[in-house]
N, C-alpha and C positions, 0 to 999 in steps of 0.2 A: 407498587413499583417492584420491578425483578431485583432479587439477589445478585449479589457479584456472580456468584457461580454461573448464573444463567446467563448473565451479559456476556463472560467469557467465553462460555460456550457459543451462543448465538454471534459474537464476533467471528469466531473462527470457522464456524460452518456457515456463517453468511458470505464469508470470502470465499470460499470453496462453492456454495451453490452460485454466486455471482459468476466465477469463473466458468463454470460448468454449464451455465443457462447462455454463455454469452459466447462460448468458445468456437460454435457453430459459424457464428455471424462476422467473426472478426475477418477482416479482408473483405469484404461486402458491402456494397453501398447502401445507403438507410433504403432507397426505395427497391433495392433487391430484395433487403430483408424483411420489409413490410408485407412486399408480394410473395416470398415464402414462406411467411408465417403472419397471415392476414388476422386481424387489422393494425396490430400495434408492436409484431415481433414475437418471439418466441415467450411462452407463458408458463411451460413446466418443464420438469426435469422427467420424462418419461423415460430414458435411457437406464437400464440396468446391465452395469454400473453406471454412473452420471460421470463421464472421464473429465477432469480436469486438465489445467495448462500447466505451465512451467510455473507461473505465478503463485499458485498453492503449493507446487513442488518447494520452491524458495524460500515462501513463507514457512512452510515446516521445517527448514535446513535454517534459518534464522530463528526459532524457537527451540531448535534440537541445541544450536549452539549456546543461547542462554540459559539453558538449563542444564547444560553441562559445566557452563561457566559459574553458576551458580551453587552447584553441587560441590564444587571445588575451594568454597568457603566464601566467596566473594566475586562479584563481576568487575573484574577490572583489565584493564588494557592488555596485562599478563596474561589474563585468564580466558578474556574474551578471544582475543585476536589469533590464537591457534584454535580455539573452537570454530571459530567462523572459517577460518582457511579449511578445516578440517570436513564440515560438512558442506561447503561450496565446493571442494574437490569431489567430494561422495557423489554430490548432485550432478556435476557436470561428466561423470562417469558411470550413472545411473542407464542402464539400458530404456529404463522409462521417459529419461530426458530426450524424448521424441515428441514434442509437442509445442514446434517454432519456436525452441526458445531465442532470447536476444542475442545478437551478437556482442554487444556489449559485455553480458555477462559472461557468454560463452569466451571470449579473448580474456577478459581480467582473470577469470576462474584457472584459464590454461597457466597464465604466467603466475598465477598462487601456486598452481600444481609445480612448477618450476623452481619454486623455491624462491621469487622475488619479493624484495621488500614490498610491502603492501600500497605503500606511496609510488613505489614506481610499475607497481602490477596493474593498479587502476587505470581506467580510460579515462585519461583527466579532463577531456572536455566534452564528456557525455553527461548530460543530464536526462536519460530516457527515464522511461516510468519503471524500469528495473531497480531502481533509487526508493522508491516508495509502495510498491506493490507487494511488498514482503514484510512490511516493517510493523505489519499487526501486533506482534507479540511484545513488541516494546512497548506500546500503546497499553497493553495487559499487565505489565509488569507493575508491581507495587514497590516502587522507587519513588524521590521526590523528583520535582520539577526537573533542575539541571541535569541529574543522572538521567532522564529520559533522554533531553535534547540530545546529549552528548552519546547516547546510545545511538539513537534514531540517525543522527550522522555519519557515526562512524561504521553503521552498517552500510548505510547507502555508500561510504568513501571506497569501502574495498572494492568497489566495481565501478562506481561512477563519481569520478571526481570532480565534477561542476560543481561549484557552490548552489546554485540553483537546486540540482538534485538532493544536496544534503538539506537546504533551506525546506525543500516541500516535504521528504522523508520525516522530518523534524515536525511539521506543521500535521500532516496524515497523524503523528502518532499524539499529538495533542488533542486531535478532535475525539480519537478513540477514546484517550483518558477522561477528556472531558463528559464523555457522553456515558461512559462506563460509571463517573461518579455521580450520574443523574442529571448532567446540565440540560436546560431547557431549550428546544430547538429554536423557540422564537429569538432568543440572544447569540445564537451560537457563531454567527457570522462577525458580529460584533467584537465577541470575546476573543474569537480568531486573530482578527485584524489588531487587536489591544496586544495578543502574544506576541506577535509577529512585531509589532513596533519595538516591544521590550527586548527583542533577541537582535536588533537589527546588527549591533557591530561586535556581538560576543562570539569569540573563536575559541572553541574548546580545545586549546593546543596540548593539553595533558592525554588527549586523545589522537586530535589530527596531524600533532606534528608539524612536519613542512611541507603537508600538503599544498599549501598555498604558492610554495615556491615552485613546486611541479607544474601547477597549472600556470604560472607566469607572472601572478599578481605583484605590485608592489609593497605590498603588506598583508598580516591577516585580516585586519581590519575591512581593507578595501576588498580581500577576495570574498569575505562573507556577507559584505554589505552588496554585494552583486548578486548574489543568489536571494535575498531578501528583496530586493526592490524588483526584481522579476516575478516574485510571488505576489508583491502586492498588486502588481498589474494586472497579472489573471483574477486575484481575490475583486478588483475593482468590475472586472466583467461578471463575476458570479453574482456580485449585489446587483448589479444593473440587469440581469437575467431573473433574477428573483423579483422585480418589482413589477415586472409585467410576463409572469411565468408561460409560457407556452409549452403546451403537455402534447403538441401534434407534429411537429418539426423534429429532424434532427439533435438532440443535444447538444453537439460537437457545435453547431454554429455558433452556439452562445459562448462557450469557454475553451473551446480547442478539441483537437482530435484525440489528446491524450496519450501520444507518443512520447510526448515528454513528462518530466515528473509533475510539474506544476499545475500542466494542464489533467492530467488523471487523477489530480487532486480536487483539482476545480470541479470538471465534469462530473467525477464521482459522488461529489459532495452535492452537488446541482440535482442529479437524479433523486438522491436521498430527500433533499428538501423539497422537492416539486411532489412527494409521496411519503411524508412523514410518520404517516400513521398506517400507509399499506407496503409492508417492506416487499410483497411480490410485484406489485406496479411499478417500485423504486427498480427493482433488479429487471423487467421488463424494458422499463424506459432506457435502462443502461444498455441493456443488449442489443434495443433498435438504436446504434449509433455506429457513424460510418468510419470510425476511427478503432483505437486500439480497445476493441469491445469488452473485451474480457479482463484487462486491466480496469478499464474506469466502471463495470460490473461487481468485480471483486474489492473493489475500495466501498461503492455503494453497499454491498452486502454486509462489508465489515463495519460501515458507520450504523445501519440500520440493525444489526444483530448486537451491536453493543448499546443502543439504545433500547429495542424493545425485548431481549432476552432471545433464550432458544424458544419457547413457547410458540412463536409466532411464526417458525417456519414449519411447513407440512412433514407431518409424520413420514410420509414414503419418501422425500426428499433425502431426511436421514439416513433412512433404509439404503437408498440407491448410491450415495455418494461415494465418489471414490476416496480412500485413504480415510474413512470412516474411524478405523481404531487410532490411527497417529493422530488425528484432529483431535479426540476425546482424550487421549494419552498427555496431549501437549496442554491441553485446558487444564485437566487435572493439576499436572504440573505448576501451572500459572495461578491456580487459584489458591 
C-alpha cells in the first residue's frame, strides 16, 4: 500500500497529468478526438514541457493559500480568506493565465481585486466546475471531516456562490481524502452517497456567513439542501453508468459534460472507476470526452493518484510536466 507521501504526490501530479493530457481535446467533439488520436484518444504526454491549463494553476493557488494560512498558526476564516484572495488575484494577473480560464473565475477574482466583500464578489448563481477542479489540496490536508468540508465549500464559494458548486467541491475533497486513507474502490460510491446524506442540511455559517442571502434563498438549510439534492441526482446517474460500464463511447453521455461542478465530479469519478487499476487508461478515457475534458481528466487523475500513489505515473510524464517544482513543493508542505 502506498505511503501517504506517495499518495499526496500522486494526487497533485495526477491532476496536472490529466489536465495536460486533455488540454488539446477541450472544445472538440468525441468523434473529432478519436479521429485525431486514434483509436481511443490521447494516451501519452510527449510534449516538453507538457502544458497544463487554469485548472492546475488554480489548484496551486488554493494550495499556496492553505499553506500560508497554516503557517500563520491555524487555518481560520481570518487567515484563509486573505490568503485565498491574494493567490487568486495573483493568478488573475499572471501572464501565464492565458489557458482559456473560466469567465466566472475571472469575474469573481476581479471583484476580489477591487476589494469587494467575498460574498458580494462571488458569482452567486454559478456552479461551474471551477468550484471543484482546484479543491485537491483541501482533500489532502490532515484535518477532521467537518473542517475539510467547510474548507472545500469556502474555497469554492469565493468564486462560485451556487450551493451545488459548494456541495460538489465538498464531495470531491471527500473522495480524495477517502482514497488517500486507503478506501477501497468497490464501496466508494456507497460511502460517497452516505456522506452526502449526512451533510444534506449542514450550513457552515462560521465560514459562509450570509452567502445564502446573496443567492436569494429563504434559509441557510434550504440553500445548502438544494446543492446536495442536485448532487444526489448526478450520483444516481453515476451508479447507473457503473452497472453496465461503457468503455467505447463518450463518458459524458452517462454523467454529463462536466462544465458544471457536480457533472465534473461524476464524470471524472466515472472515468477513474472504469479503470481503477489502470490510471493511464482512466486519463485517456477522460481526455476523450466532448465536455470540459481537461477538468474531467484532472479530477480523474487526482482520484487515481490518491489511490495508487506516484509510482504508477510514467517517469517521463514527471520530467515533462509544467509546474513540476511547484507541485513537488506543495506536496511536501501537505505531507
